[in-house]
C-alpha positions as a printed Julia matrix, in Angstrom:
715×3 Matrix{Float64}:
   2.32   20.55  -15.92
   1.69   17.56  -13.74
  -1.87   17.24  -12.32
  -3.68   14.6   -10.46
  -6.67   13.09  -12.18
  -9.14   10.64  -10.6
  -9.9     8.16  -13.32
 -13.4     7.08  -14.07
 -15.31    5.31  -16.85
 -13.3     2.79  -18.81
 -11.38    0.16  -17.06
  -8.13    1.1   -18.62
  -8.12    4.7   -17.5
  -5.15    5.0   -15.08
  -5.39    6.27  -11.55
  -2.55    8.8   -11.94
  -2.35   10.91  -14.97
   0.15   13.29  -16.68
  -1.47   15.95  -18.83
   0.24   17.49  -21.84
   2.32   20.57  -21.14
   1.31   23.87  -22.74
   4.97   23.92  -23.96
   4.43   20.57  -25.72
   0.88   20.32  -26.86
  -0.53   16.94  -28.02
  -3.72   15.81  -29.56
  -4.17   13.27  -26.8
  -3.23   13.14  -23.14
  -0.5    10.79  -22.05
  -2.32    8.9   -19.32
  -0.26    6.65  -17.12
   0.81    5.72  -13.57
   3.29    8.24  -12.29
   5.48    8.2    -9.15
   5.57   11.47   -7.14
   8.49   13.87   -7.97
  11.57   12.97   -6.05
  10.73    9.29   -5.81
  11.32    8.3    -9.4
  14.77    6.94   -9.73
  15.38    6.28  -13.4
  18.81    4.96  -14.13
  18.01    3.95  -17.71
  15.34    3.76  -20.42
  12.54    1.23  -20.58
  13.66    0.43  -24.1
  16.17   -2.4   -24.19
  17.95   -1.12  -27.25
  20.87    1.27  -26.87
  20.05    4.89  -26.58
  21.9     8.09  -25.7
  19.75    8.62  -22.59
  20.63    5.2   -21.1
  23.78    5.08  -18.99
  24.8     1.88  -20.67
  25.27    3.83  -23.88
  28.51    5.1   -22.37
  29.94    1.62  -22.39
  32.3     1.0   -25.19
  30.91   -1.01  -28.12
  33.0    -4.11  -28.83
  32.6    -7.13  -30.96
  32.14  -10.07  -28.63
  31.75  -13.68  -29.35
  28.38  -15.24  -28.42
  30.15  -18.36  -27.27
  30.17  -17.43  -23.64
  28.37  -20.3   -21.92
  26.41  -18.25  -19.38
  25.35  -15.72  -21.99
  24.1   -18.54  -24.32
  22.06  -19.9   -21.42
  20.56  -16.46  -20.93
  19.72  -16.17  -24.6
  18.14  -19.62  -24.71
  15.75  -18.74  -21.88
  13.78  -16.26  -23.99
  11.22  -17.35  -26.61
   8.56  -15.63  -28.71
   4.94  -15.23  -27.47
   2.06  -15.54  -29.87
  -1.52  -14.46  -29.06
  -2.56  -18.1   -29.26
   0.06  -19.03  -26.58
  -1.18  -16.05  -24.5
  -4.73  -17.39  -24.63
  -3.62  -20.95  -23.75
  -1.57  -19.8   -20.78
  -4.46  -17.66  -19.52
  -7.06  -20.45  -19.85
  -4.83  -23.2   -18.32
  -3.9   -20.86  -15.44
  -7.54  -20.26  -14.58
  -8.17  -24.06  -14.81
  -5.31  -24.58  -12.36
  -7.03  -22.42   -9.76
  -5.5   -19.01  -10.55
  -7.48  -15.79  -10.27
  -8.68  -14.76  -13.76
  -7.16  -11.21  -13.45
  -3.74  -12.72  -12.51
  -3.96  -15.33  -15.28
  -4.51  -12.57  -17.83
  -1.05  -11.14  -17.06
   0.95  -14.28  -16.49
   1.97  -14.93  -20.09
   3.48  -11.41  -20.31
   6.11  -12.32  -17.73
   7.09  -15.84  -18.6
  10.24  -16.0   -20.67
   9.42  -19.31  -22.44
   5.66  -19.58  -23.14
   5.85  -23.19  -24.29
   7.58  -24.25  -21.02
   4.73  -22.55  -19.09
   2.09  -24.43  -21.15
   3.83  -27.76  -20.6
   3.97  -27.21  -16.82
   0.4   -25.99  -16.61
  -0.72  -29.16  -18.39
   1.24  -31.3   -15.97
   0.58  -29.43  -12.77
   2.37  -30.58   -9.71
   1.95  -30.08   -5.96
   4.8   -29.09   -3.7
   5.2   -28.57    0.04
   6.17  -24.82    0.27
   5.96  -24.51    4.09
   5.2   -26.71    7.12
   1.68  -28.17    6.58
   1.13  -26.15    3.4
   0.99  -27.58   -0.15
   0.5   -25.66   -3.33
   0.28  -25.95   -7.08
   3.49  -24.41   -8.37
   5.26  -23.57  -11.56
   9.04  -23.24  -11.86
   9.65  -20.81  -14.77
  12.11  -18.26  -16.06
  10.43  -14.87  -15.73
  11.16  -11.35  -16.95
  12.16   -9.15  -14.04
  10.65   -5.99  -15.69
   7.11   -7.45  -15.38
   7.24   -8.09  -11.6
   5.49   -5.98   -8.96
   7.79   -4.99   -6.1
   5.89   -6.18   -3.12
   4.1    -3.43   -1.09
   4.14   -5.7     2.03
   7.65   -6.46    2.87
   8.41   -8.37    6.06
  11.82   -6.64    6.14
   9.95   -3.5     7.11
   8.24   -5.13   10.15
  10.53   -3.37   12.69
   9.95    0.06   11.09
   6.13   -0.53   10.8
   5.78   -0.89   14.57
   8.16    1.95   15.27
   5.8     4.17   13.23
   8.13    4.69   10.29
   6.35    2.53    7.7
   2.61    2.84    7.14
   1.94    0.59    4.04
  -1.11   -1.66    4.77
  -0.55   -5.4     5.01
  -1.94   -7.92    2.49
  -5.17   -9.86    2.98
  -6.43  -12.71    0.95
  -9.25  -12.5    -1.59
 -12.49  -14.14   -0.57
 -11.85  -17.17   -2.72
  -8.22  -17.37   -1.48
  -6.91  -17.42   -4.98
  -4.64  -14.42   -4.62
  -3.23  -11.84   -2.26
  -5.21   -8.58   -1.99
  -3.8    -5.11   -1.52
  -6.23   -2.22   -1.27
  -5.89    1.51   -0.5
  -9.48    2.46    0.1
  -9.03    5.04    2.87
  -8.06    7.87    0.55
 -10.63   10.28   -0.83
  -8.73   10.57   -4.07
  -6.96    7.79   -6.0
  -4.11   10.23   -6.81
  -3.41   10.65   -3.03
  -3.39    6.85   -2.68
  -0.85    6.61   -5.4
   1.36    9.3    -3.78
   1.21    7.35   -0.47
   1.91    4.1    -2.18
   5.06    5.23   -3.98
   6.33    7.18   -1.0
   6.11    4.1     1.25
   7.58    1.83   -1.43
  10.58    4.17   -1.68
  11.26    3.44    2.02
  11.51   -0.25    1.21
  13.79    0.46   -1.7
  16.06    2.47    0.62
  16.09   -0.31    3.22
  17.04   -2.85    0.47
  19.88   -0.61   -0.8
  21.23   -0.21    2.83
  21.05   -3.92    3.88
  21.53   -5.93    0.65
  25.22   -6.32   -0.15
  24.67   -7.95   -3.54
  23.3    -5.03   -5.4
  26.34   -4.15   -7.48
  26.78   -7.77   -8.61
  23.07   -8.17   -9.57
  23.15   -4.88  -11.51
  26.16   -6.04  -13.49
  25.53   -9.77  -13.89
  21.81  -10.23  -13.37
  20.03  -12.69  -11.12
  21.46  -16.14  -10.9
  19.11  -17.66   -8.38
  15.26  -17.48   -8.7
  12.86  -16.4    -6.05
   9.27  -17.01   -5.15
   6.27  -15.14   -6.58
   2.74  -14.87   -5.3
  -0.35  -13.8    -7.26
  -1.49  -10.28   -6.25
  -4.54   -8.03   -6.94
  -4.06   -4.34   -6.25
  -6.78   -1.69   -5.96
  -6.18    2.02   -5.4
  -9.8     3.26   -5.39
 -13.09    1.87   -4.19
 -14.83    2.94   -7.43
 -12.09    1.96   -9.91
 -11.13   -1.45  -11.19
  -7.81   -2.66   -9.96
  -4.97   -4.53  -11.57
  -3.2    -7.9   -11.05
   0.14   -9.44  -11.42
   2.86  -11.34   -9.64
   4.63   -9.88   -6.57
   8.15  -10.35   -5.32
   7.52  -12.47   -2.24
  11.09  -13.19   -1.26
  13.08  -11.59   -4.07
  12.28   -7.87   -3.64
  15.97   -6.93   -3.55
  16.95   -8.96   -6.62
  14.1    -7.49   -8.69
  14.66   -3.96   -7.42
  18.32   -3.91   -8.46
  17.6    -5.22  -11.98
  14.61   -2.92  -12.52
  16.48    0.11  -11.19
  19.43   -0.65  -13.39
  17.21   -0.93  -16.42
  15.32    2.32  -15.54
  12.05    0.4   -14.95
  10.0     2.19  -12.25
   7.35    0.68  -10.07
   4.79    3.02  -11.69
   5.64    1.71  -15.19
   5.18   -1.91  -14.14
   1.69   -1.19  -12.78
   0.79    0.71  -15.94
   1.93   -2.25  -18.09
  -0.01   -4.77  -16.05
  -3.14   -2.54  -16.14
  -3.22   -2.62  -19.97
  -4.24   -6.32  -20.5
  -4.23   -7.26  -24.14
  -7.54   -8.65  -25.6
  -6.37   -9.43  -29.1
  -3.27  -10.0   -31.2
  -2.9    -6.37  -32.21
  -2.96   -5.19  -28.61
  -0.45   -7.82  -27.63
   1.99   -6.84  -30.35
   1.86   -3.18  -29.17
   2.1    -3.92  -25.48
   5.28   -2.47  -23.86
   6.22   -5.85  -22.33
   5.88   -7.64  -25.72
   8.07   -4.92  -27.28
  10.75   -5.57  -24.59
  10.51   -9.26  -25.33
  11.12   -8.74  -29.07
  14.05   -6.42  -28.37
  15.64   -9.06  -26.14
  14.94  -11.74  -28.72
  17.01   -9.77  -31.23
  19.91   -9.63  -28.84
  19.5   -13.34  -28.0
  19.5   -14.19  -31.69
  22.88  -12.54  -32.16
  24.26  -14.49  -29.15
  22.93  -17.87  -30.34
  24.11  -17.28  -33.95
  27.64  -16.2   -32.82
  27.13  -12.55  -33.86
  28.64   -9.51  -32.21
  26.89   -7.62  -29.46
  27.75   -4.58  -27.41
  28.6    -4.57  -23.81
  25.26   -2.74  -23.11
  23.32   -5.43  -24.98
  25.12   -8.14  -23.04
  24.3    -6.53  -19.6
  20.65   -6.1   -20.61
  20.38   -9.77  -21.57
  21.93  -10.8   -18.24
  19.5    -8.66  -16.37
  16.36   -9.49  -18.27
  15.39  -12.9   -16.73
  15.26  -14.33  -13.2
  15.79  -18.06  -13.74
  13.7   -20.92  -12.31
  11.41  -18.83  -10.29
   8.66  -20.57   -8.25
   5.24  -19.21   -8.96
   2.53  -20.19   -6.39
  -0.47  -20.85   -8.59
  -2.86  -21.87   -5.76
  -2.69  -23.17   -2.18
  -4.54  -26.3    -1.02
  -5.23  -25.28    2.55
  -7.78  -23.1     4.28
  -5.07  -20.89    5.68
  -5.36  -17.45    4.04
  -2.86  -16.93    1.31
  -1.37  -13.85    2.95
  -0.42  -15.96    5.94
   0.98  -18.7     3.68
   3.06  -16.0     2.01
   4.43  -14.74    5.3
   5.34  -18.3     6.35
   7.17  -18.9     3.11
   9.06  -15.62    3.14
  10.01  -15.97    6.78
  11.43  -19.42    6.18
  13.47  -18.03    3.25
  14.81  -14.92    4.96
  15.22  -15.52    8.73
  18.87  -16.28    9.41
  19.85  -15.79    5.79
  22.98  -14.03    4.37
  21.03  -10.73    4.3
  19.09  -11.21    7.48
  16.37   -9.04    8.92
  17.17   -6.75   11.84
  16.58   -8.28   15.3
  13.48   -6.08   15.76
  12.09   -7.22   12.43
  12.93  -10.88   13.24
  10.79  -10.69   16.35
   8.0    -8.49   15.0
   7.68  -11.0    12.16
   7.37  -13.77   14.63
   4.94  -11.75   16.81
   2.74  -11.25   13.72
   2.78  -15.04   13.22
   1.78  -15.75   16.79
  -1.02  -13.16   16.88
  -2.42  -14.33   13.57
  -2.36  -17.93   14.83
  -4.13  -17.09   18.04
  -6.74  -14.98   16.22
  -7.39  -17.85   13.78
  -7.72  -20.36   16.61
  -9.75  -18.02   18.89
  -7.19  -18.39   21.67
  -6.76  -14.76   22.76
  -7.23  -14.3    26.57
  -9.32  -11.17   26.93
 -12.06   -9.63   29.12
 -15.64  -10.92   28.55
 -16.82   -7.6    27.09
 -13.98   -7.31   24.53
 -14.13   -9.34   21.31
 -11.22  -11.28   19.89
 -11.24   -8.97   16.81
 -10.89   -5.98   19.02
  -8.0    -7.55   20.87
  -6.22   -8.28   17.61
  -6.68   -4.68   16.48
  -5.41   -3.37   19.8
  -2.32   -5.54   19.67
  -1.62   -4.6    16.02
  -1.99   -0.9    16.61
  -1.61   -0.25   20.36
  -0.67    3.42   20.12
  -3.8     4.18   18.2
  -6.09    2.25   20.62
  -4.58    4.12   23.61
  -4.78    7.48   21.81
  -8.51    6.96   21.16
  -9.08    6.13   24.83
 -10.36    2.59   24.06
  -8.03    1.14   26.71
  -4.97    1.81   28.82
  -1.42    0.86   27.8
  -1.27   -1.59   30.71
  -4.54   -3.22   29.51
  -2.84   -4.09   26.21
   0.23   -5.29   28.07
  -1.89   -7.48   30.32
  -3.73   -9.01   27.32
  -0.41   -9.73   25.58
   1.04  -11.33   28.74
  -2.05  -13.39   29.39
  -2.36  -14.55   25.75
   1.39  -15.27   25.07
   2.99  -16.37   28.26
   2.01  -19.82   29.48
   3.81  -22.57   31.5
   5.85  -24.86   29.34
   4.1   -27.82   27.78
   0.56  -26.6    28.42
  -1.99  -26.66   25.66
  -1.78  -22.87   25.03
   2.04  -22.87   25.15
   2.17  -25.58   22.49
  -0.03  -23.42   20.23
   2.53  -20.57   20.64
   5.32  -22.98   19.75
   3.52  -24.08   16.59
   3.1   -20.49   15.46
   6.73  -19.7    16.14
   7.9   -22.67   14.07
   6.18  -21.09   11.06
   8.75  -18.3    11.35
  11.76  -20.51   11.72
  12.02  -20.4    15.55
  13.66  -23.7    16.39
  16.41  -25.04   18.6
  18.18  -22.63   21.0
  16.04  -19.75   19.76
  13.06  -21.19   21.61
  14.67  -20.49   25.07
  13.23  -17.07   25.6
  11.1   -16.76   22.46
   7.86  -16.26   24.37
   9.14  -13.44   26.44
  10.82  -11.85   23.4
   7.62  -11.98   21.32
   5.59  -10.65   24.23
   7.98   -7.75   24.83
   8.02   -6.84   21.13
   4.17   -6.81   21.04
   3.86   -4.65   24.16
   6.55   -2.27   22.89
   4.8    -1.64   19.58
   3.33    1.51   21.23
   6.78    2.99   21.83
   8.52    5.43   19.53
  12.13    6.73   19.47
  15.57    5.42   19.7
  15.34    4.09   23.26
  12.91    1.4    22.31
  15.53   -1.31   21.99
  16.78   -0.9    25.56
  13.19   -0.79   26.77
  12.31   -3.99   24.97
  15.4    -5.68   26.47
  14.46   -4.61   29.94
  10.87   -5.71   29.6
  11.95   -9.04   28.22
  13.94   -9.66   31.43
  10.91   -8.73   33.48
   8.72  -11.1    31.54
  10.97  -14.11   32.43
   9.47  -14.08   35.97
   7.47  -17.28   35.97
   4.77  -15.87   38.19
   3.56  -13.7    35.31
   2.56  -16.81   33.27
  -0.94  -18.36   33.03
  -2.82  -15.19   33.92
  -6.33  -13.93   33.12
  -7.14  -10.32   32.25
  -8.76   -8.69   35.34
 -10.33   -5.29   34.42
 -11.45   -4.35   37.97
 -10.26   -1.03   39.34
  -6.68   -1.01   40.67
  -7.9    -0.03   44.14
  -9.97   -3.24   44.28
  -7.06   -5.35   43.02
  -4.77   -3.68   45.57
  -7.02   -4.57   48.47
  -7.18   -8.25   47.34
  -3.28   -8.2    46.8
  -2.83   -7.02   50.42
  -4.91   -9.98   51.64
  -2.92  -12.32   49.37
   0.35  -10.88   50.87
  -0.95  -11.75   54.41
  -1.67  -15.31   53.24
   1.84  -15.58   51.76
   3.34  -14.51   55.19
   1.27  -17.17   56.89
   2.35  -19.78   54.43
   5.98  -18.9    54.92
   5.57  -19.04   58.77
   4.43  -22.64   58.29
   7.5   -23.53   56.23
   5.67  -23.43   52.84
   6.9   -21.62   49.84
   4.72  -18.57   49.17
   3.06  -18.17   45.79
   1.92  -14.75   44.52
  -1.88  -14.56   44.21
  -3.79  -13.53   41.05
  -4.32   -9.93   42.12
  -0.65   -9.5    43.13
   0.45  -10.84   39.74
  -2.04   -8.6    37.9
  -0.75   -5.47   39.62
   2.87   -6.57   39.07
   2.36   -7.15   35.35
   0.51   -3.83   34.79
   2.99   -1.88   36.9
   5.87   -3.4    34.98
   4.53   -1.75   31.81
   4.58    1.65   33.36
   7.91    1.22   35.1
   9.65   -0.01   31.96
   7.69    1.63   29.16
   7.09    5.02   30.84
   7.15    8.4    29.1
   9.35    8.44   26.03
  11.57   11.26   27.39
  12.4     9.34   30.59
  14.71    6.43   31.26
  12.94    3.23   32.4
  12.64    3.0    36.15
  12.97   -0.8    35.92
  15.99   -1.4    33.67
  18.04   -4.53   33.14
  21.33   -4.59   35.04
  24.52   -3.6    33.28
  27.89   -5.25   33.31
  30.01   -3.97   36.1
  27.05   -2.7    38.22
  27.55   -1.44   41.75
  25.93   -2.94   44.86
  22.21   -3.53   44.25
  22.48   -2.52   40.67
  23.17   -5.95   39.39
  19.86   -7.4    40.36
  17.83   -8.14   37.15
  14.65   -6.16   36.53
  12.5    -9.25   36.9
  13.91   -9.96   40.36
  13.38   -6.3    41.4
   9.65   -6.62   40.34
   9.4    -9.94   42.21
  10.74   -8.35   45.46
   8.51   -5.32   45.15
   5.47   -7.56   44.82
   6.45   -9.46   48.0
   6.15   -6.54   50.44
   3.32   -4.1    51.33
   5.4    -1.0    50.64
   6.39   -2.51   47.29
   2.79   -3.3    46.38
   1.75    0.29   47.2
   4.55    1.59   44.89
   3.46   -0.76   42.08
  -0.15    0.42   42.37
   1.09    4.08   42.36
   2.99    3.39   39.11
  -0.24    2.28   37.46
  -2.24    5.27   38.77
   0.33    7.83   37.65
   1.2     5.93   34.42
  -2.32    5.91   33.23
  -2.53    9.7    33.65
   0.78   10.18   31.8
   2.55   11.42   34.96
   5.98   10.57   36.22
   5.66    7.9    39.0
   5.31    9.32   42.49
   7.45    7.81   45.3
   5.26    6.28   48.0
   6.77    6.66   51.45
   6.79    3.64   53.7
   3.61    3.43   55.78
   1.54    5.5    53.26
  -0.87    4.16   50.65
  -1.02    4.61   46.86
  -3.42    7.36   45.65
  -5.0     8.01   42.22
  -4.37   11.77   42.14
  -5.31   14.16   39.34
  -2.34   16.51   39.87
   1.11   15.83   38.63
   3.81   15.1    41.22
   6.22   17.9    42.3
   9.86   17.5    41.57
  10.77   16.15   44.97
   7.99   13.54   44.84
   9.13   11.79   41.69
  10.36    8.23   42.09
  13.92    7.51   40.89
  15.41    4.21   39.75
  17.77    4.17   42.67
  14.98    4.68   45.18
  12.89    1.91   43.5
  15.76   -0.6    43.73
  16.39    0.43   47.32
  12.76   -0.19   48.16
  12.86   -3.61   46.47
  16.18   -4.75   47.98
  15.64   -3.39   51.51
  15.24   -6.24   53.93
  12.34   -5.65   56.4
  14.15   -7.25   59.44
  13.09   -6.68   63.06
  13.48   -3.1    64.19
  13.24   -1.39   67.64
  10.82    1.54   67.11
  10.46    2.62   70.81
  10.91    6.29   71.6
  14.24    5.7    73.31
  15.68    3.99   70.22
  14.32    6.76   67.89
  15.9     9.47   70.14
  19.12    7.57   69.95
  18.91    7.56   66.16
  18.12   11.2    66.15
  21.18   11.86   68.39
  23.48   10.21   65.8
  22.01   12.32   63.07
  22.42   15.45   65.24
  26.02   14.57   65.76
  26.67   14.31   62.02
  25.02   17.63   61.44
  27.07   19.26   64.14
  30.21   18.05   62.44
  29.01   19.64   59.26
  28.27   22.97   61.05
  31.7    22.9    62.58
  33.36   22.29   59.26
  31.48   25.18   57.71
  32.4    27.56   60.47
  36.04   26.61   60.25
  35.98   27.15   56.48
  34.39   30.59   56.94
  37.19   31.5    59.42
  39.85   30.87   56.75
  38.32   32.94   53.89
  40.58   35.66   52.48
  40.69   37.59   49.2
  43.34   36.44   46.75
  45.17   39.82   46.66
  45.5    39.87   50.45
  46.15   36.22   51.02
  49.12   37.08   53.2
  47.02   39.29   55.58
  47.17   38.6    59.27
  43.41   38.43   59.7
  40.82   36.44   57.73
  37.82   38.2    56.14
  35.41   37.5    59.05
  37.97   38.36   61.7
  38.76   41.64   59.86
  35.27   42.62   58.73
  32.97   40.5    60.93
  29.85   38.41   60.0
  26.42   39.96   59.51
  24.48   36.69   60.02
  22.25   37.5    56.93
  20.12   34.37   57.47
  19.57   34.82   61.25
  21.41   31.6    61.91
  22.67   32.57   65.41
  19.16   32.89   67.05
  18.13   29.59   65.56
  21.31   27.76   66.8
  20.91   29.45   70.26
  17.29   28.32   70.49
  18.26   24.74   69.53
  21.23   24.82   72.04
  18.92   26.07   74.84
  16.49   23.19   74.22
  19.28   20.64   74.06
  20.79   22.13   77.32
  17.38   21.9    79.1
  16.92   18.3    78.07
  20.41   17.41   79.17
  19.79   19.04   82.58
  16.53   17.01   82.93
  18.52   13.87   82.15
  21.13   14.67   84.87
  18.38   15.36   87.53
  16.46   12.17   86.68
  19.47    9.98   86.69
  20.82   11.53   89.97
  17.48   10.74   91.62
  17.53    7.15   90.29
  21.0     6.63   91.87
  19.69    8.06   95.25
  16.59    5.79   95.24
  18.49    2.66   94.25
  18.8     0.03   97.1
  22.33   -0.63   98.48
  23.9    -3.86   97.25
  26.99   -5.63   98.38
  28.49   -8.98   99.25
  27.8   -10.7   102.49
């Protein structure tokens, strides 16, 4: 039976264990890493020699010539590894700046140990990203020994949609390797279950998006990738393990490992068992795999016959000319260096990231850059570290009551949206360039990144349309260059009303009005609630669609701008913040009334609709006659329209007949009468009496006016 065991004591005790079954007793426990049931996808054996359990055993055995040029190259890439060579590679790697734990596993994955020794003795620097140089090795490596990266930028979109929870890398204190730690679990076995479950999501994403899987499974990897040193730790109390992770080649390595039946758990177990002498090296699983491959390679190079299964294994065994980042020569943390390198390799590549992942990757770069430079715009009583945490996990911060959703939106807008060519805007541009944002992509890059950061709190399928609407709103130039004002909304509203009066005065003098700071603050915060409202509701402030009707084609940013330019619009924006913070649908604020922060949810008839919001924004104030005479004239028109409706209903009632007596001479009401169940007649009579009285007054008054009028005429 399978049981979780928390390892303790010796450093080689694994973190996940499989005990012997009562049906299959053993003198010792088989202790190793194990993936949870249902996640282990074995398509073959770890042994590279043919076996009945390996699917390749079904391939027909045939005598083949070893003269195939590509196969000979594959065979020549593999060489023997002695313990002396193992020690030399380990010691030279440490001398080159590599972490000792990583150095201890490096020799196990290099296909040609002597080539590795030669390069380590003649170390060279390369530019691996803008402003980043590193000591590198370009070696052929065994794919079976590589750690499939737990942090994968391809999962960036799913991470901020709440579907991927694997922690991100950090750098070790000495910046010699990446660091991945799962220290929030009480039991290491639970950490392992979580690790493999999340890794399976990445495997699935790669299978769904990478179109080269079948070719790689059959022919192996023809183009090398980039590897970064990694330390992994699954328990606070237990020693970790180290190896090389698939920075930009996760898919290639996954397909070869999966085809060979190598699981992620087996790789970790192999790397955990570091050899300390020649005997341990000779019995190491990776050394056994090397020797089995050498036997196949020997047949190829000598012209001997091999099976199709042996040929495929040889093709899949090695990833050629793979770049290994030994050490970086900058103070930038290695995890950020890795993200820059991977982004430059993958953005706009044949197997591109999704659009959401593209922009979330760029957003991560910008936030990390601002954090490193201390350039976040935030309230005085909130630290930069807190701001970074809020922006990374906004849903969690709001759920804990640390801030409002519009606070996070305001911080993002103030930190990321600046006027072009200003000092802060240039910093944003530098950060975006580390993720490949150049040329035409820069046009709306700031508003795109800001929208994706703000929308990290959102969940569900509508988030794409919400992000798109918010991005249009954020193009309004008045939202740039702001501070974060945490004063109560009522205070901001009072100041905004004063600013609106100043704008009117400026316009009356022929000057272009500019929204004041309080107005812009309210507009930005309200935009968050109008666009990113409750998940079960459509945004009230949506981007216009193709073929829109009258008033519907105005972009969301223009609607916000018009709302902020009138007193009724400002009141409605403030109401959106009040209701949004309480999780209520937004109330409609009638013209002439003020916004209120009410504790009760709005009734159905009080809820603001998208149509009413647009009407409020696009309604031109104009000059109106509000005298009693004009209002009575307007009421008279409305009464006339209602009278037409009453007449139409009465005529319709007078024509009602049952289907079976449709040819009857009399209608239903003429034959049976009408009971007036709603007491309509008394109401109409009373209204008619009042109207008749007013009309009689009108006739008397006007007759008197004609009598009192002086006679006029021509001389």
